[in-house]
C-alpha positions as CSV (number, residue, x, y, z in Angstrom):
1,M,11.8,-102.3,28.0
2,E,15.1,-100.5,28.2
3,Y,15.5,-100.9,24.5
4,I,12.2,-99.2,23.6
5,K,13.0,-96.4,26.1
6,N,16.3,-95.7,24.3
7,I,14.6,-95.6,20.9
8,I,12.0,-93.1,22.2
9,I,14.7,-90.9,23.7
10,G,16.7,-91.1,20.5
11,I,13.7,-90.1,18.4
12,W,13.0,-87.2,20.9
13,R,16.5,-85.9,20.6
14,L,16.3,-86.1,16.8
15,M,13.1,-84.1,16.8
16,Q,14.7,-81.5,19.1
17,G,17.6,-81.1,16.6
18,M,15.2,-80.9,13.7
19,Y,13.2,-78.2,15.5
20,I,16.3,-76.1,16.1
21,T,17.3,-76.6,12.4
22,M,13.8,-75.5,11.2
23,L,13.9,-72.4,13.4
24,N,17.3,-71.3,12.0
25,M,16.0,-71.9,8.4
26,I,13.1,-69.4,8.9
27,R,15.1,-66.7,10.8
28,P,16.3,-63.7,8.8
29,K,20.0,-63.9,7.8
30,V,22.5,-61.6,9.4
31,T,25.6,-62.5,7.4
32,E,27.7,-59.5,6.2
33,Q,28.8,-59.9,2.6
34,Y,32.3,-58.7,3.4
35,P,34.1,-58.0,0.2
36,E,31.0,-56.4,-1.4
37,N,30.2,-54.3,1.7
38,R,33.7,-53.3,2.6
39,G,32.9,-49.7,3.3
40,K,29.9,-50.6,5.5
41,V,31.9,-52.8,7.9
42,F,33.0,-50.7,10.9
43,P,34.8,-52.7,13.7
44,H,34.7,-51.7,17.3
45,D,37.2,-49.1,18.4
46,R,38.8,-51.5,21.0
47,M,39.4,-54.2,18.3
48,R,42.8,-55.6,18.3
49,G,43.5,-55.7,14.6
50,Q,47.1,-54.8,14.0
51,L,49.9,-53.4,16.1
52,V,51.1,-49.9,15.1
53,M,53.6,-47.4,16.3
54,P,52.2,-43.8,16.0
55,H,54.6,-41.1,14.7
56,N,54.0,-37.4,14.8
57,E,54.4,-35.0,11.9
58,A,58.1,-34.6,12.7
59,N,58.7,-38.4,12.3
60,E,59.2,-39.0,16.0
61,H,57.9,-41.9,18.1
62,K,57.8,-42.6,21.8
63,C,59.7,-46.0,21.9
64,T,62.8,-45.9,24.0
65,A,63.9,-49.5,23.0
66,C,63.5,-50.8,26.5
67,G,62.4,-54.2,25.3
68,I,59.6,-54.8,27.8
69,C,57.1,-55.5,25.0
70,Q,59.5,-58.1,23.6
71,M,60.0,-59.7,27.0
72,N,56.3,-59.9,27.6
73,C,55.4,-61.3,24.2
74,P,54.5,-65.0,24.8
75,N,55.6,-66.3,21.4
76,G,58.3,-63.9,20.2
77,T,56.2,-61.9,17.8
78,I,58.0,-58.6,18.6
79,Q,61.7,-57.9,18.0
80,V,63.2,-54.7,19.3
81,I,66.6,-54.1,17.7
82,S,68.5,-51.3,19.2
83,K,71.8,-49.6,18.7
84,K,74.0,-47.5,20.9
85,E,74.6,-43.9,20.2
86,V,76.6,-41.2,22.1
87,D,74.4,-38.5,23.5
88,E,76.0,-35.1,22.6
89,A,74.7,-33.3,25.7
90,T,76.0,-35.8,28.3
91,G,78.6,-37.7,26.3
92,K,77.2,-41.0,27.5
93,E,76.1,-44.0,25.4
94,K,72.4,-44.6,25.2
95,K,70.2,-47.2,23.5
96,V,68.3,-46.0,20.5
97,L,65.7,-47.9,18.5
98,D,67.0,-49.1,15.2
99,R,64.2,-51.4,14.0
100,Y,60.9,-52.6,15.6
101,L,59.8,-55.7,13.9
102,Y,56.3,-57.2,14.3
103,D,55.3,-60.6,13.0
104,I,51.5,-60.5,12.7
105,G,51.5,-64.1,11.5
106,S,52.5,-65.4,14.9
107,C,50.7,-62.8,17.0
108,I,47.9,-64.1,19.3
109,F,46.5,-60.6,20.0
110,C,46.9,-60.9,23.8
111,A,47.8,-57.2,24.2
112,L,50.5,-57.9,26.7
113,C,52.8,-55.7,24.7
114,T,50.6,-52.6,24.7
115,T,49.6,-52.9,28.4
116,S,53.2,-53.3,29.5
117,C,54.7,-50.5,27.5
118,P,55.7,-47.7,29.9
119,Q,55.7,-45.0,27.2
120,D,52.5,-46.1,25.4
121,A,54.6,-46.2,22.2
122,I,52.6,-49.0,20.5
123,E,48.8,-49.4,20.2
124,W,46.2,-51.4,18.3
125,S,44.6,-50.3,15.1
126,I,41.4,-51.6,13.7
127,N,43.0,-52.8,10.4
128,F,41.9,-56.5,10.1
129,E,42.8,-57.3,6.5
130,H,46.0,-59.4,6.7
131,A,45.6,-61.9,3.8
132,V,48.9,-62.4,1.9
133,F,50.4,-65.2,-0.1
134,T,53.6,-65.6,1.8
135,R,54.4,-65.6,5.5
136,S,57.4,-63.3,4.9
137,K,55.1,-60.4,4.1
138,L,53.5,-60.7,7.5
139,V,56.6,-59.3,9.2
140,E,56.4,-55.5,9.4
141,R,58.7,-52.8,10.6
142,L,56.7,-50.5,12.8
143,N,59.1,-47.6,13.2
144,R,59.5,-45.5,10.1
145,E,62.8,-44.9,8.3
146,D,65.0,-42.3,10.0
147,S,62.5,-41.8,12.8
148,T,63.8,-40.5,16.2
149,L,62.7,-40.5,19.8
150,M,60.2,-37.9,20.7
151,K,61.6,-35.1,22.9
152,K,60.1,-34.9,26.4
153,V,57.9,-31.9,27.0
154,K,58.3,-30.4,30.4
C-alpha cells in the first residue's frame, strides 16, 4: 500500500512541475537583449557598478589618504598609496594621496568603503560593463594624474 501511495505522490509532483513549465512557456518573454539594446538599458541610480573618485574642473579631489576605506575593505580591493609632503604654510609634514588603486575583479560591492569615507571622496557609478580579457586590466587608478586635494571652503 505504501508503494502505491509513493507512486501516486511522485506522479502528482511530476504533474505540478509540468504545470509550472507549461505556464512559463506561454508567458510573454521579458528578457532584455543587452548588446543590441545597449542604449535602452538604464540601471537604477543606486546601483553599485564601479567605484569612482569625482574630480572638479580644477583636477581636485576630496581624498585625504586617511586609509579608512582600505581598512574597511574585507578583501583588499582598495590600496591607498600616500606620500609625505611638507606644507608650506605650517612647515609640517602631511600625508598626500599619491595613488588610489581599485581592483574591480576582487570587489564584492559591499559599499563599506563609501559609507565609511569621512570626506565622501569615493562613490558608486552605474557603469556595469567590466568585461576584459586579462585580470590586470581590472585594476584601475581612481585619482587622476597630478590631481590635488580640494581646498576647504569656509
